[in-house]
C-alpha positions in Angstrom: 39.1 -48.9 -73.5 40.4 -48.1 -76.8 38.5 -45.7 -79.5 37.8 -47.7 -82.1 37.7 -45.9 -85.4 34.7 -46.9 -87.4 33.0 -45.9 -90.8 30.1 -44.3 -88.4 32.0 -42.6 -86.2 34.8 -41.1 -88.4 35.6 -38.4 -86.0 39.2 -37.5 -84.7 38.8 -34.9 -82.0 35.4 -33.7 -83.6 36.4 -33.9 -87.2 38.4 -36.0 -89.4 42.2 -34.9 -89.9 42.2 -33.5 -93.3 45.4 -35.3 -94.2 43.8 -38.8 -92.7 40.6 -38.7 -94.8 42.4 -40.5 -97.6 44.0 -43.2 -95.4 40.3 -44.1 -94.5 39.1 -43.7 -97.9 41.6 -46.1 -99.0 41.0 -48.8 -96.4 37.4 -48.6 -97.0 38.0 -49.0 -100.6 39.9 -52.3 -100.0 37.5 -53.6 -97.7 34.4 -53.1 -100.1 35.8 -53.5 -103.7 37.5 -56.9 -104.1 39.2 -55.5 -107.8 41.1 -52.7 -105.7 42.1 -55.1 -103.0 43.8 -57.2 -105.9 45.4 -54.4 -107.2 46.9 -53.1 -103.8 48.4 -56.5 -102.8 49.8 -57.1 -106.5 51.5 -53.6 -106.4 50.2 -51.2 -103.5 52.6 -48.3 -105.2 50.6 -48.4 -108.2 47.4 -48.9 -106.7 47.8 -46.0 -104.6 48.6 -43.8 -107.2 45.1 -41.9 -107.5 45.4 -41.2 -104.1 47.4 -37.8 -104.3 47.6 -36.0 -101.1 49.0 -39.5 -99.4 52.6 -38.7 -98.2 55.3 -40.8 -98.8 55.0 -41.8 -95.0 51.1 -43.0 -95.5 51.9 -44.7 -98.4 54.5 -46.6 -97.3 52.2 -47.7 -94.2 49.6 -48.9 -96.4 52.1 -50.7 -98.6 53.4 -52.8 -95.8 50.4 -52.9 -93.5 51.7 -51.2 -90.6 48.8 -51.1 -88.4 50.4 -49.4 -85.7 51.6 -46.4 -87.7 48.2 -46.3 -89.2 46.4 -46.4 -86.1 48.7 -43.8 -84.4 47.5 -41.3 -86.8 43.7 -42.3 -87.0 42.9 -44.3 -84.0 42.2 -47.6 -83.6 40.3 -49.4 -86.9 37.5 -51.4 -86.5 37.7 -54.9 -88.5 35.9 -53.7 -91.6 38.8 -51.1 -92.2 41.5 -53.2 -91.0 40.7 -55.6 -94.0 43.7 -54.7 -96.3 45.9 -54.1 -93.5 45.4 -58.1 -92.1 45.4 -59.5 -95.7 48.9 -57.3 -96.3 50.4 -58.8 -93.1 49.4 -62.3 -94.2 51.0 -62.1 -97.6 54.5 -61.9 -96.1 55.1 -59.5 -98.6 58.3 -57.2 -97.2 
């Protein structure tokens, strides 16, 4: 059974990896703030500029909706945290 990364259990090996906290913060914000979700849809690079600790690879994965890549870093995402990624994939903006 796959381990699901949820807001209540944000642990990866006992603690959230420091470099991945920002990924979860972006996904949580996209799931709860419609304005931020709209900005991500319009211009992900611009919307993500305030998240300084994201690596270029993390920004690219978020911008493209690369669920596999992101889940390889943080574990399986629950439905709420995966909101942005599914929205991005539905946009067919590549």
